[in-house]
PDB file of N, CA, C and O in Angstrom:
ATOM      1  N   UNK A   1     -17.923 -23.248 -14.127  1.00  0.00           N
ATOM      2  CA  UNK A   1     -16.973 -22.726 -13.171  1.00  0.00           C
ATOM      3  C   UNK A   1     -16.443 -21.376 -13.642  1.00  0.00           C
ATOM      4  O   UNK A   1     -16.238 -20.472 -12.833  1.00  0.00           O
ATOM      5  N   UNK A   2     -16.216 -21.236 -14.971  1.00  0.00           N
ATOM      6  CA  UNK A   2     -15.741 -19.962 -15.488  1.00  0.00           C
ATOM      7  C   UNK A   2     -16.786 -18.867 -15.334  1.00  0.00           C
ATOM      8  O   UNK A   2     -16.445 -17.702 -15.133  1.00  0.00           O
ATOM      9  N   UNK A   3     -18.056 -19.240 -15.429  1.00  0.00           N
ATOM     10  CA  UNK A   3     -19.131 -18.262 -15.277  1.00  0.00           C
ATOM     11  C   UNK A   3     -19.162 -17.717 -13.850  1.00  0.00           C
ATOM     12  O   UNK A   3     -19.411 -16.530 -13.638  1.00  0.00           O
ATOM     13  N   UNK A   4     -18.909 -18.582 -12.883  1.00  0.00           N
ATOM     14  CA  UNK A   4     -18.888 -18.144 -11.484  1.00  0.00           C
ATOM     15  C   UNK A   4     -17.707 -17.205 -11.243  1.00  0.00           C
ATOM     16  O   UNK A   4     -17.846 -16.192 -10.556  1.00  0.00           O
ATOM     17  N   UNK A   5     -16.556 -17.538 -11.804  1.00  0.00           N
ATOM     18  CA  UNK A   5     -15.383 -16.681 -11.652  1.00  0.00           C
ATOM     19  C   UNK A   5     -15.615 -15.324 -12.319  1.00  0.00           C
ATOM     20  O   UNK A   5     -15.236 -14.290 -11.770  1.00  0.00           O
ATOM     21  N   UNK A   6     -16.235 -15.326 -13.497  1.00  0.00           N
ATOM     22  CA  UNK A   6     -16.541 -14.079 -14.186  1.00  0.00           C
ATOM     23  C   UNK A   6     -17.523 -13.245 -13.368  1.00  0.00           C
ATOM     24  O   UNK A   6     -17.350 -12.033 -13.235  1.00  0.00           O
ATOM     25  N   UNK A   7     -18.541 -13.882 -12.828  1.00  0.00           N
ATOM     26  CA  UNK A   7     -19.523 -13.177 -12.018  1.00  0.00           C
ATOM     27  C   UNK A   7     -18.879 -12.570 -10.766  1.00  0.00           C
ATOM     28  O   UNK A   7     -19.168 -11.427 -10.413  1.00  0.00           O
ATOM     29  N   UNK A   8     -18.018 -13.324 -10.106  1.00  0.00           N
ATOM     30  CA  UNK A   8     -17.326 -12.810  -8.925  1.00  0.00           C
ATOM     31  C   UNK A   8     -16.419 -11.638  -9.285  1.00  0.00           C
ATOM     32  O   UNK A   8     -16.331 -10.664  -8.537  1.00  0.00           O
ATOM     33  N   UNK A   9     -15.753 -11.730 -10.416  1.00  0.00           N
ATOM     34  CA  UNK A   9     -14.881 -10.639 -10.855  1.00  0.00           C
ATOM     35  C   UNK A   9     -15.689  -9.387 -11.173  1.00  0.00           C
ATOM     36  O   UNK A   9     -15.282  -8.282 -10.813  1.00  0.00           O
ATOM     37  N   UNK A  10     -16.806  -9.542 -11.830  1.00  0.00           N
ATOM     38  CA  UNK A  10     -17.646  -8.395 -12.166  1.00  0.00           C
ATOM     39  C   UNK A  10     -18.223  -7.746 -10.909  1.00  0.00           C
ATOM     40  O   UNK A  10     -18.266  -6.520 -10.807  1.00  0.00           O
ATOM     41  N   UNK A  11     -18.662  -8.556  -9.960  1.00  0.00           N
ATOM     42  CA  UNK A  11     -19.206  -8.013  -8.710  1.00  0.00           C
ATOM     43  C   UNK A  11     -18.118  -7.272  -7.931  1.00  0.00           C
ATOM     44  O   UNK A  11     -18.356  -6.183  -7.408  1.00  0.00           O
ATOM     45  N   UNK A  12     -16.935  -7.859  -7.855  1.00  0.00           N
ATOM     46  CA  UNK A  12     -15.831  -7.202  -7.156  1.00  0.00           C
ATOM     47  C   UNK A  12     -15.456  -5.899  -7.838  1.00  0.00           C
ATOM     48  O   UNK A  12     -15.221  -4.895  -7.165  1.00  0.00           O
ATOM     49  N   UNK A  13     -15.396  -5.898  -9.161  1.00  0.00           N
ATOM     50  CA  UNK A  13     -15.093  -4.675  -9.902  1.00  0.00           C
ATOM     51  C   UNK A  13     -16.150  -3.604  -9.687  1.00  0.00           C
ATOM     52  O   UNK A  13     -15.818  -2.426  -9.548  1.00  0.00           O
ATOM     53  N   UNK A  14     -17.413  -3.996  -9.659  1.00  0.00           N
ATOM     54  CA  UNK A  14     -18.486  -3.026  -9.431  1.00  0.00           C
ATOM     55  C   UNK A  14     -18.395  -2.421  -8.035  1.00  0.00           C
ATOM     56  O   UNK A  14     -18.598  -1.218  -7.867  1.00  0.00           O
ATOM     57  N   UNK A  15     -18.093  -3.241  -7.037  1.00  0.00           N
ATOM     58  CA  UNK A  15     -17.955  -2.732  -5.662  1.00  0.00           C
ATOM     59  C   UNK A  15     -16.765  -1.779  -5.566  1.00  0.00           C
ATOM     60  O   UNK A  15     -16.857  -0.745  -4.906  1.00  0.00           O
ATOM     61  N   UNK A  16     -15.656  -2.113  -6.213  1.00  0.00           N
ATOM     62  CA  UNK A  16     -14.488  -1.234  -6.190  1.00  0.00           C
ATOM     63  C   UNK A  16     -14.774   0.084  -6.901  1.00  0.00           C
ATOM     64  O   UNK A  16     -14.391   1.145  -6.409  1.00  0.00           O
ATOM     65  N   UNK A  17     -15.437   0.031  -8.049  1.00  0.00           N
ATOM     66  CA  UNK A  17     -15.778   1.266  -8.749  1.00  0.00           C
ATOM     67  C   UNK A  17     -16.761   2.108  -7.943  1.00  0.00           C
ATOM     68  O   UNK A  17     -16.686   3.336  -7.974  1.00  0.00           O
ATOM     69  N   UNK A  18     -17.666   1.480  -7.236  1.00  0.00           N
ATOM     70  CA  UNK A  18     -18.597   2.211  -6.373  1.00  0.00           C
ATOM     71  C   UNK A  18     -17.840   2.902  -5.234  1.00  0.00           C
ATOM     72  O   UNK A  18     -18.173   4.027  -4.863  1.00  0.00           O
ATOM     73  N   UNK A  19     -16.837   2.241  -4.687  1.00  0.00           N
ATOM     74  CA  UNK A  19     -16.056   2.828  -3.592  1.00  0.00           C
ATOM     75  C   UNK A  19     -15.174   3.970  -4.042  1.00  0.00           C
ATOM     76  O   UNK A  19     -14.874   4.859  -3.245  1.00  0.00           O
ATOM     77  N   UNK A  20     -14.751   3.975  -5.287  1.00  0.00           N
ATOM     78  CA  UNK A  20     -13.879   5.033  -5.801  1.00  0.00           C
ATOM     79  C   UNK A  20     -14.614   6.368  -5.869  1.00  0.00           C
ATOM     80  O   UNK A  20     -13.975   7.421  -5.879  1.00  0.00           O
ATOM     81  N   UNK A  21     -15.914   6.343  -5.913  1.00  0.00           N
ATOM     82  CA  UNK A  21     -16.682   7.590  -6.003  1.00  0.00           C
ATOM     83  C   UNK A  21     -16.460   8.491  -4.792  1.00  0.00           C
ATOM     84  O   UNK A  21     -16.617   9.707  -4.899  1.00  0.00           O
ATOM     85  N   UNK A  22     -16.101   7.924  -3.648  1.00  0.00           N
ATOM     86  CA  UNK A  22     -15.881   8.710  -2.438  1.00  0.00           C
ATOM     87  C   UNK A  22     -14.481   9.288  -2.338  1.00  0.00           C
ATOM     88  O   UNK A  22     -14.213  10.069  -1.426  1.00  0.00           O
ATOM     89  N   UNK A  23     -13.582   8.934  -3.242  1.00  0.00           N
ATOM     90  CA  UNK A  23     -12.220   9.450  -3.199  1.00  0.00           C
ATOM     91  C   UNK A  23     -12.213  10.939  -3.544  1.00  0.00           C
ATOM     92  O   UNK A  23     -13.076  11.428  -4.272  1.00  0.00           O
ATOM     93  N   UNK A  24     -11.228  11.639  -3.008  1.00  0.00           N
ATOM     94  CA  UNK A  24     -11.039  13.041  -3.382  1.00  0.00           C
ATOM     95  C   UNK A  24     -10.501  13.101  -4.807  1.00  0.00           C
ATOM     96  O   UNK A  24      -9.809  12.179  -5.239  1.00  0.00           O
ATOM     97  N   UNK A  25     -10.802  14.159  -5.541  1.00  0.00           N
ATOM     98  CA  UNK A  25     -10.267  14.277  -6.909  1.00  0.00           C
ATOM     99  C   UNK A  25      -8.743  14.363  -6.902  1.00  0.00           C
ATOM    100  O   UNK A  25      -8.136  14.776  -5.914  1.00  0.00           O
ATOM    101  N   UNK A  26      -8.136  13.965  -8.020  1.00  0.00           N
ATOM    102  CA  UNK A  26      -6.684  14.021  -8.119  1.00  0.00           C
ATOM    103  C   UNK A  26      -6.208  15.448  -7.954  1.00  0.00           C
ATOM    104  O   UNK A  26      -6.839  16.376  -8.460  1.00  0.00           O
ATOM    105  N   UNK A  27      -5.116  15.631  -7.261  1.00  0.00           N
ATOM    106  CA  UNK A  27      -4.431  16.909  -7.024  1.00  0.00           C
ATOM    107  C   UNK A  27      -5.339  17.957  -6.399  1.00  0.00           C
ATOM    108  O   UNK A  27      -5.188  19.150  -6.661  1.00  0.00           O
ATOM    109  N   UNK A  28      -6.284  17.513  -5.571  1.00  0.00           N
ATOM    110  CA  UNK A  28      -7.165  18.447  -4.882  1.00  0.00           C
ATOM    111  C   UNK A  28      -6.433  19.014  -3.664  1.00  0.00           C
ATOM    112  O   UNK A  28      -6.132  18.260  -2.738  1.00  0.00           O
ATOM    113  N   UNK A  29      -6.137  20.308  -3.633  1.00  0.00           N
ATOM    114  CA  UNK A  29      -5.405  20.861  -2.497  1.00  0.00           C
ATOM    115  C   UNK A  29      -6.234  20.894  -1.220  1.00  0.00           C
ATOM    116  O   UNK A  29      -5.678  21.106  -0.142  1.00  0.00           O
ATOM    117  N   UNK A  30      -7.542  20.691  -1.307  1.00  0.00           N
ATOM    118  CA  UNK A  30      -8.389  20.697  -0.120  1.00  0.00           C
ATOM    119  C   UNK A  30      -8.681  19.293   0.398  1.00  0.00           C
ATOM    120  O   UNK A  30      -9.483  19.140   1.319  1.00  0.00           O
ATOM    121  N   UNK A  31      -8.054  18.265  -0.170  1.00  0.00           N
ATOM    122  CA  UNK A  31      -8.300  16.900   0.303  1.00  0.00           C
ATOM    123  C   UNK A  31      -7.664  16.710   1.679  1.00  0.00           C
ATOM    124  O   UNK A  31      -6.702  17.404   2.008  1.00  0.00           O
ATOM    125  N   UNK A  32      -8.180  15.787   2.484  1.00  0.00           N
ATOM    126  CA  UNK A  32      -7.619  15.578   3.831  1.00  0.00           C
ATOM    127  C   UNK A  32      -6.141  15.219   3.831  1.00  0.00           C
ATOM    128  O   UNK A  32      -5.409  15.632   4.730  1.00  0.00           O
ATOM    129  N   UNK A  33      -5.691  14.464   2.849  1.00  0.00           N
ATOM    130  CA  UNK A  33      -4.268  14.101   2.814  1.00  0.00           C
ATOM    131  C   UNK A  33      -3.396  15.324   2.567  1.00  0.00           C
ATOM    132  O   UNK A  33      -2.286  15.413   3.092  1.00  0.00           O
ATOM    133  N   UNK A  34      -3.894  16.272   1.768  1.00  0.00           N
ATOM    134  CA  UNK A  34      -3.106  17.470   1.473  1.00  0.00           C
ATOM    135  C   UNK A  34      -3.169  18.502   2.589  1.00  0.00           C
ATOM    136  O   UNK A  34      -2.222  19.265   2.779  1.00  0.00           O
ATOM    137  N   UNK A  35      -4.270  18.535   3.328  1.00  0.00           N
ATOM    138  CA  UNK A  35      -4.412  19.575   4.343  1.00  0.00           C
ATOM    139  C   UNK A  35      -3.883  19.159   5.703  1.00  0.00           C
ATOM    140  O   UNK A  35      -3.406  20.012   6.451  1.00  0.00           O
ATOM    141  N   UNK A  36      -3.948  17.895   6.047  1.00  0.00           N
ATOM    142  CA  UNK A  36      -3.557  17.484   7.393  1.00  0.00           C
ATOM    143  C   UNK A  36      -2.266  16.660   7.415  1.00  0.00           C
ATOM    144  O   UNK A  36      -1.316  17.010   8.115  1.00  0.00           O
ATOM    145  N   UNK A  37      -2.236  15.596   6.669  1.00  0.00           N
ATOM    146  CA  UNK A  37      -1.139  14.639   6.763  1.00  0.00           C
ATOM    147  C   UNK A  37       0.149  15.184   6.158  1.00  0.00           C
ATOM    148  O   UNK A  37       1.196  15.158   6.804  1.00  0.00           O
ATOM    149  N   UNK A  38       0.081  15.669   4.941  1.00  0.00           N
ATOM    150  CA  UNK A  38       1.296  16.145   4.266  1.00  0.00           C
ATOM    151  C   UNK A  38       1.940  17.303   5.003  1.00  0.00           C
ATOM    152  O   UNK A  38       3.159  17.338   5.169  1.00  0.00           O
ATOM    153  N   UNK A  39       1.133  18.241   5.440  1.00  0.00           N
ATOM    154  CA  UNK A  39       1.701  19.400   6.131  1.00  0.00           C
ATOM    155  C   UNK A  39       2.355  18.997   7.449  1.00  0.00           C
ATOM    156  O   UNK A  39       3.364  19.582   7.842  1.00  0.00           O
ATOM    157  N   UNK A  40       1.795  18.011   8.129  1.00  0.00           N
ATOM    158  CA  UNK A  40       2.415  17.534   9.374  1.00  0.00           C
ATOM    159  C   UNK A  40       3.767  16.893   9.097  1.00  0.00           C
ATOM    160  O   UNK A  40       4.735  17.160   9.808  1.00  0.00           O
ATOM    161  N   UNK A  41       3.841  16.060   8.082  1.00  0.00           N
ATOM    162  CA  UNK A  41       5.119  15.421   7.752  1.00  0.00           C
ATOM    163  C   UNK A  41       6.164  16.447   7.316  1.00  0.00           C
ATOM    164  O   UNK A  41       7.328  16.352   7.705  1.00  0.00           O
ATOM    165  N   UNK A  42       5.753  17.426   6.511  1.00  0.00           N
ATOM    166  CA  UNK A  42       6.710  18.418   6.020  1.00  0.00           C
ATOM    167  C   UNK A  42       7.240  19.270   7.174  1.00  0.00           C
ATOM    168  O   UNK A  42       8.437  19.553   7.233  1.00  0.00           O
ATOM    169  N   UNK A  43       6.364  19.678   8.087  1.00  0.00           N
ATOM    170  CA  UNK A  43       6.788  20.526   9.198  1.00  0.00           C
ATOM    171  C   UNK A  43       7.554  19.773  10.273  1.00  0.00           C
ATOM    172  O   UNK A  43       8.518  20.303  10.824  1.00  0.00           O
ATOM    173  N   UNK A  44       7.144  18.546  10.583  1.00  0.00           N
ATOM    174  CA  UNK A  44       7.636  17.882  11.791  1.00  0.00           C
ATOM    175  C   UNK A  44       8.554  16.697  11.566  1.00  0.00           C
ATOM    176  O   UNK A  44       9.036  16.123  12.542  1.00  0.00           O
ATOM    177  N   UNK A  45       8.819  16.304  10.335  1.00  0.00           N
ATOM    178  CA  UNK A  45       9.607  15.087  10.131  1.00  0.00           C
ATOM    179  C   UNK A  45      11.034  15.226  10.628  1.00  0.00           C
ATOM    180  O   UNK A  45      11.547  14.313  11.274  1.00  0.00           O
ATOM    181  N   UNK A  46      11.683  16.335  10.348  1.00  0.00           N
ATOM    182  CA  UNK A  46      13.078  16.507  10.790  1.00  0.00           C
ATOM    183  C   UNK A  46      13.168  16.656  12.311  1.00  0.00           C
ATOM    184  O   UNK A  46      14.004  15.985  12.917  1.00  0.00           O
ATOM    185  N   UNK A  47      12.349  17.505  12.970  1.00  0.00           N
ATOM    186  CA  UNK A  47      12.466  17.600  14.424  1.00  0.00           C
ATOM    187  C   UNK A  47      12.089  16.308  15.160  1.00  0.00           C
ATOM    188  O   UNK A  47      12.697  15.982  16.180  1.00  0.00           O
ATOM    189  N   UNK A  48      11.097  15.575  14.657  1.00  0.00           N
ATOM    190  CA  UNK A  48      10.644  14.373  15.360  1.00  0.00           C
ATOM    191  C   UNK A  48      11.533  13.165  15.105  1.00  0.00           C
ATOM    192  O   UNK A  48      11.718  12.337  15.997  1.00  0.00           O
ATOM    193  N   UNK A  49      12.088  13.050  13.896  1.00  0.00           N
ATOM    194  CA  UNK A  49      12.836  11.837  13.556  1.00  0.00           C
ATOM    195  C   UNK A  49      14.332  12.057  13.418  1.00  0.00           C
ATOM    196  O   UNK A  49      15.098  11.093  13.433  1.00  0.00           O
ATOM    197  N   UNK A  50      14.765  13.301  13.285  1.00  0.00           N
ATOM    198  CA  UNK A  50      16.186  13.643  13.082  1.00  0.00           C
ATOM    199  C   UNK A  50      16.736  13.018  11.804  1.00  0.00           C
ATOM    200  O   UNK A  50      17.917  12.678  11.727  1.00  0.00           O
ATOM    201  N   UNK A  51      15.867  12.871  10.798  1.00  0.00           N
ATOM    202  CA  UNK A  51      16.267  12.354   9.489  1.00  0.00           C
ATOM    203  C   UNK A  51      16.037  13.476   8.482  1.00  0.00           C
ATOM    204  O   UNK A  51      14.915  13.972   8.380  1.00  0.00           O
ATOM    205  N   UNK A  52      17.065  13.897   7.729  1.00  0.00           N
ATOM    206  CA  UNK A  52      16.895  15.042   6.831  1.00  0.00           C
ATOM    207  C   UNK A  52      16.044  14.769   5.591  1.00  0.00           C
ATOM    208  O   UNK A  52      15.588  15.717   4.953  1.00  0.00           O
ATOM    209  N   UNK A  53      15.819  13.518   5.234  1.00  0.00           N
ATOM    210  CA  UNK A  53      15.026  13.179   4.051  1.00  0.00           C
ATOM    211  C   UNK A  53      13.613  12.825   4.504  1.00  0.00           C
ATOM    212  O   UNK A  53      13.438  11.911   5.310  1.00  0.00           O
ATOM    213  N   UNK A  54      12.606  13.530   3.999  1.00  0.00           N
ATOM    214  CA  UNK A  54      11.230  13.324   4.444  1.00  0.00           C
ATOM    215  C   UNK A  54      10.726  11.938   4.057  1.00  0.00           C
ATOM    216  O   UNK A  54      10.035  11.296   4.848  1.00  0.00           O
ATOM    217  N   UNK A  55      11.057  11.466   2.858  1.00  0.00           N
ATOM    218  CA  UNK A  55      10.588  10.145   2.420  1.00  0.00           C
ATOM    219  C   UNK A  55      11.158   9.053   3.318  1.00  0.00           C
ATOM    220  O   UNK A  55      10.440   8.141   3.729  1.00  0.00           O
ATOM    221  N   UNK A  56      12.449   9.149   3.621  1.00  0.00           N
ATOM    222  CA  UNK A  56      13.074   8.164   4.502  1.00  0.00           C
ATOM    223  C   UNK A  56      12.471   8.234   5.894  1.00  0.00           C
ATOM    224  O   UNK A  56      12.270   7.201   6.532  1.00  0.00           O
ATOM    225  N   UNK A  57      12.180   9.440   6.375  1.00  0.00           N
ATOM    226  CA  UNK A  57      11.577   9.589   7.700  1.00  0.00           C
ATOM    227  C   UNK A  57      10.195   8.944   7.756  1.00  0.00           C
ATOM    228  O   UNK A  57       9.859   8.272   8.732  1.00  0.00           O
ATOM    229  N   UNK A  58       9.397   9.148   6.712  1.00  0.00           N
ATOM    230  CA  UNK A  58       8.046   8.575   6.710  1.00  0.00           C
ATOM    231  C   UNK A  58       8.106   7.057   6.637  1.00  0.00           C
ATOM    232  O   UNK A  58       7.427   6.373   7.404  1.00  0.00           O
ATOM    233  N   UNK A  59       8.917   6.516   5.715  1.00  0.00           N
ATOM    234  CA  UNK A  59       8.971   5.061   5.557  1.00  0.00           C
ATOM    235  C   UNK A  59       9.671   4.369   6.719  1.00  0.00           C
ATOM    236  O   UNK A  59       9.244   3.300   7.155  1.00  0.00           O
ATOM    237  N   UNK A  60      10.732   4.967   7.218  1.00  0.00           N
ATOM    238  CA  UNK A  60      11.523   4.299   8.243  1.00  0.00           C
ATOM    239  C   UNK A  60      11.060   4.534   9.655  1.00  0.00           C
ATOM    240  O   UNK A  60      11.239   3.671  10.515  1.00  0.00           O
ATOM    241  N   UNK A  61      10.460   5.695   9.920  1.00  0.00           N
ATOM    242  CA  UNK A  61      10.113   6.015  11.296  1.00  0.00           C
ATOM    243  C   UNK A  61       8.605   6.001  11.534  1.00  0.00           C
ATOM    244  O   UNK A  61       8.116   5.259  12.385  1.00  0.00           O
ATOM    245  N   UNK A  62       7.879   6.810  10.792  1.00  0.00           N
ATOM    246  CA  UNK A  62       6.433   6.872  11.003  1.00  0.00           C
ATOM    247  C   UNK A  62       5.749   5.565  10.621  1.00  0.00           C
ATOM    248  O   UNK A  62       4.819   5.133  11.302  1.00  0.00           O
ATOM    249  N   UNK A  63       6.194   4.936   9.549  1.00  0.00           N
ATOM    250  CA  UNK A  63       5.557   3.701   9.074  1.00  0.00           C
ATOM    251  C   UNK A  63       6.501   2.516   9.191  1.00  0.00           C
ATOM    252  O   UNK A  63       6.465   1.620   8.347  1.00  0.00           O
ATOM    253  N   UNK A  64       7.332   2.487  10.198  1.00  0.00           N
ATOM    254  CA  UNK A  64       8.345   1.445  10.330  1.00  0.00           C
ATOM    255  C   UNK A  64       7.766   0.046  10.421  1.00  0.00           C
ATOM    256  O   UNK A  64       8.217  -0.857   9.717  1.00  0.00           O
ATOM    257  N   UNK A  65       6.770  -0.145  11.281  1.00  0.00           N
ATOM    258  CA  UNK A  65       6.184  -1.484  11.420  1.00  0.00           C
ATOM    259  C   UNK A  65       5.452  -1.888  10.144  1.00  0.00           C
ATOM    260  O   UNK A  65       5.532  -3.040   9.719  1.00  0.00           O
ATOM    261  N   UNK A  66       4.747  -0.952   9.540  1.00  0.00           N
ATOM    262  CA  UNK A  66       4.022  -1.248   8.312  1.00  0.00           C
ATOM    263  C   UNK A  66       4.986  -1.671   7.207  1.00  0.00           C
ATOM    264  O   UNK A  66       4.738  -2.646   6.498  1.00  0.00           O
ATOM    265  N   UNK A  67       6.092  -0.929   7.065  1.00  0.00           N
ATOM    266  CA  UNK A  67       7.084  -1.262   6.045  1.00  0.00           C
ATOM    267  C   UNK A  67       7.723  -2.611   6.332  1.00  0.00           C
ATOM    268  O   UNK A  67       7.964  -3.395   5.414  1.00  0.00           O
ATOM    269  N   UNK A  68       7.999  -2.885   7.608  1.00  0.00           N
ATOM    270  CA  UNK A  68       8.618  -4.160   7.975  1.00  0.00           C
ATOM    271  C   UNK A  68       7.695  -5.332   7.624  1.00  0.00           C
ATOM    272  O   UNK A  68       8.139  -6.332   7.060  1.00  0.00           O
ATOM    273  N   UNK A  69       6.417  -5.200   7.961  1.00  0.00           N
ATOM    274  CA  UNK A  69       5.501  -6.309   7.695  1.00  0.00           C
ATOM    275  C   UNK A  69       5.184  -6.444   6.212  1.00  0.00           C
ATOM    276  O   UNK A  69       4.919  -7.554   5.749  1.00  0.00           O
ATOM    277  N   UNK A  70       5.202  -5.348   5.450  1.00  0.00           N
ATOM    278  CA  UNK A  70       5.057  -5.463   3.999  1.00  0.00           C
ATOM    279  C   UNK A  70       6.227  -6.244   3.410  1.00  0.00           C
ATOM    280  O   UNK A  70       6.046  -7.059   2.506  1.00  0.00           O
ATOM    281  N   UNK A  71       7.421  -5.989   3.927  1.00  0.00           N
ATOM    282  CA  UNK A  71       8.598  -6.716   3.464  1.00  0.00           C
ATOM    283  C   UNK A  71       8.484  -8.195   3.801  1.00  0.00           C
ATOM    284  O   UNK A  71       8.859  -9.043   2.992  1.00  0.00           O
ATOM    285  N   UNK A  72       7.973  -8.513   4.977  1.00  0.00           N
ATOM    286  CA  UNK A  72       7.792  -9.914   5.377  1.00  0.00           C
ATOM    287  C   UNK A  72       6.778 -10.603   4.461  1.00  0.00           C
ATOM    288  O   UNK A  72       6.980 -11.750   4.062  1.00  0.00           O
ATOM    289  N   UNK A  73       5.698  -9.909   4.129  1.00  0.00           N
ATOM    290  CA  UNK A  73       4.680 -10.487   3.243  1.00  0.00           C
ATOM    291  C   UNK A  73       5.267 -10.752   1.859  1.00  0.00           C
ATOM    292  O   UNK A  73       5.019 -11.805   1.273  1.00  0.00           O
ATOM    293  N   UNK A  74       6.041  -9.807   1.335  1.00  0.00           N
ATOM    294  CA  UNK A  74       6.658  -9.999   0.018  1.00  0.00           C
ATOM    295  C   UNK A  74       7.653 -11.153   0.054  1.00  0.00           C
ATOM    296  O   UNK A  74       7.733 -11.924  -0.902  1.00  0.00           O
ATOM    297  N   UNK A  75       8.415 -11.286   1.141  1.00  0.00           N
ATOM    298  CA  UNK A  75       9.345 -12.398   1.278  1.00  0.00           C
ATOM    299  C   UNK A  75       8.608 -13.733   1.303  1.00  0.00           C
ATOM    300  O   UNK A  75       9.011 -14.684   0.633  1.00  0.00           O
ATOM    301  N   UNK A  76       7.517 -13.801   2.085  1.00  0.00           N
ATOM    302  CA  UNK A  76       6.741 -15.052   2.160  1.00  0.00           C
ATOM    303  C   UNK A  76       6.124 -15.400   0.806  1.00  0.00           C
ATOM    304  O   UNK A  76       6.084 -16.569   0.422  1.00  0.00           O
ATOM    305  N   UNK A  77       5.644 -14.386   0.084  1.00  0.00           N
ATOM    306  CA  UNK A  77       5.079 -14.651  -1.238  1.00  0.00           C
ATOM    307  C   UNK A  77       6.158 -15.167  -2.190  1.00  0.00           C
ATOM    308  O   UNK A  77       5.909 -16.080  -2.977  1.00  0.00           O
ATOM    309  N   UNK A  78       7.340 -14.592  -2.118  1.00  0.00           N
ATOM    310  CA  UNK A  78       8.444 -15.068  -2.958  1.00  0.00           C
ATOM    311  C   UNK A  78       8.836 -16.492  -2.628  1.00  0.00           C
ATOM    312  O   UNK A  78       9.090 -17.291  -3.530  1.00  0.00           O
ATOM    313  N   UNK A  79       8.888 -16.820  -1.343  1.00  0.00           N
ATOM    314  CA  UNK A  79       9.230 -18.187  -0.943  1.00  0.00           C
ATOM    315  C   UNK A  79       8.149 -19.172  -1.402  1.00  0.00           C
ATOM    316  O   UNK A  79       8.461 -20.290  -1.810  1.00  0.00           O
ATOM    317  N   UNK A  80       6.885 -18.757  -1.335  1.00  0.00           N
ATOM    318  CA  UNK A  80       5.801 -19.631  -1.799  1.00  0.00           C
ATOM    319  C   UNK A  80       5.911 -19.881  -3.297  1.00  0.00           C
ATOM    320  O   UNK A  80       5.701 -21.005  -3.753  1.00  0.00           O
ATOM    321  N   UNK A  81       6.237 -18.851  -4.064  1.00  0.00           N
ATOM    322  CA  UNK A  81       6.398 -19.021  -5.512  1.00  0.00           C
ATOM    323  C   UNK A  81       7.558 -19.962  -5.807  1.00  0.00           C
ATOM    324  O   UNK A  81       7.451 -20.823  -6.680  1.00  0.00           O
ATOM    325  N   UNK A  82       8.657 -19.806  -5.094  1.00  0.00           N
ATOM    326  CA  UNK A  82       9.802 -20.694  -5.291  1.00  0.00           C
ATOM    327  C   UNK A  82       9.441 -22.131  -4.957  1.00  0.00           C
ATOM    328  O   UNK A  82       9.817 -23.053  -5.681  1.00  0.00           O
ATOM    329  N   UNK A  83       8.713 -22.326  -3.866  1.00  0.00           N
ATOM    330  CA  UNK A  83       8.325 -23.690  -3.471  1.00  0.00           C
ATOM    331  C   UNK A  83       7.373 -24.322  -4.485  1.00  0.00           C
ATOM    332  O   UNK A  83       7.458 -25.521  -4.748  1.00  0.00           O
ATOM    333  N   UNK A  84       6.479 -23.535  -5.050  1.00  0.00           N
ATOM    334  CA  UNK A  84       5.510 -24.071  -6.001  1.00  0.00           C
ATOM    335  C   UNK A  84       6.178 -24.366  -7.353  1.00  0.00           C
ATOM    336  O   UNK A  84       5.868 -25.373  -7.990  1.00  0.00           O
ATOM    337  N   UNK A  85       7.078 -23.504  -7.780  1.00  0.00           N
ATOM    338  CA  UNK A  85       7.644 -23.629  -9.116  1.00  0.00           C
ATOM    339  C   UNK A  85       8.921 -24.446  -9.187  1.00  0.00           C
ATOM    340  O   UNK A  85       9.419 -24.704 -10.283  1.00  0.00           O
ATOM    341  N   UNK A  86       9.461 -24.857  -8.060  1.00  0.00           N
ATOM    342  CA  UNK A  86      10.725 -25.608  -8.115  1.00  0.00           C
ATOM    343  C   UNK A  86      10.489 -26.989  -8.737  1.00  0.00           C
ATOM    344  O   UNK A  86       9.390 -27.541  -8.680  1.00  0.00           O
ATOM    345  N   UNK A  87      11.520 -27.504  -9.309  1.00  0.00           N
ATOM    346  CA  UNK A  87      11.438 -28.830  -9.925  1.00  0.00           C
ATOM    347  C   UNK A  87      11.892 -29.868  -8.918  1.00  0.00           C
ATOM    348  O   UNK A  87      12.895 -29.688  -8.227  1.00  0.00           O
ATOM    349  N   UNK A  88      11.160 -30.933  -8.846  1.00  0.00           N
ATOM    350  CA  UNK A  88      11.545 -31.990  -7.925  1.00  0.00           C
ATOM    351  C   UNK A  88      12.601 -32.879  -8.596  1.00  0.00           C
ATOM    352  O   UNK A  88      12.595 -33.062  -9.814  1.00  0.00           O
ATOM    353  N   UNK A  89      13.485 -33.413  -7.794  1.00  0.00           N
ATOM    354  CA  UNK A  89      14.518 -34.309  -8.307  1.00  0.00           C
ATOM    355  C   UNK A  89      13.978 -35.737  -8.271  1.00  0.00           C
ATOM    356  O   UNK A  89      13.897 -36.361  -7.213  1.00  0.00           O
ATOM    357  N   UNK A  90      13.620 -36.226  -9.423  1.00  0.00           N
ATOM    358  CA  UNK A  90      13.098 -37.599  -9.466  1.00  0.00           C
ATOM    359  C   UNK A  90      13.832 -38.444 -10.472  1.00  0.00           C
ATOM    360  O   UNK A  90      13.519 -39.623 -10.634  1.00  0.00           O
TER     361      UNK A  90
END
């Protein structure tokens, strides 16, 4: 059983390392995130959201549903851990 788990871990790691090859290099000013997304947020966050902090505007307005559902997932994971680790009264 441990051999199967090791094999699955190695295969998953190899697939992830293969996928990383397509990423843009670190701090590349010509990457799509630096040329399109960041400049849009910097220019338009205050006029579109009326929030003076760009980070708050991105997390609260542009990615509001994503942030909300990430919070729900973390809450559910915490509740599952509590349910699994609690001691029963016997």
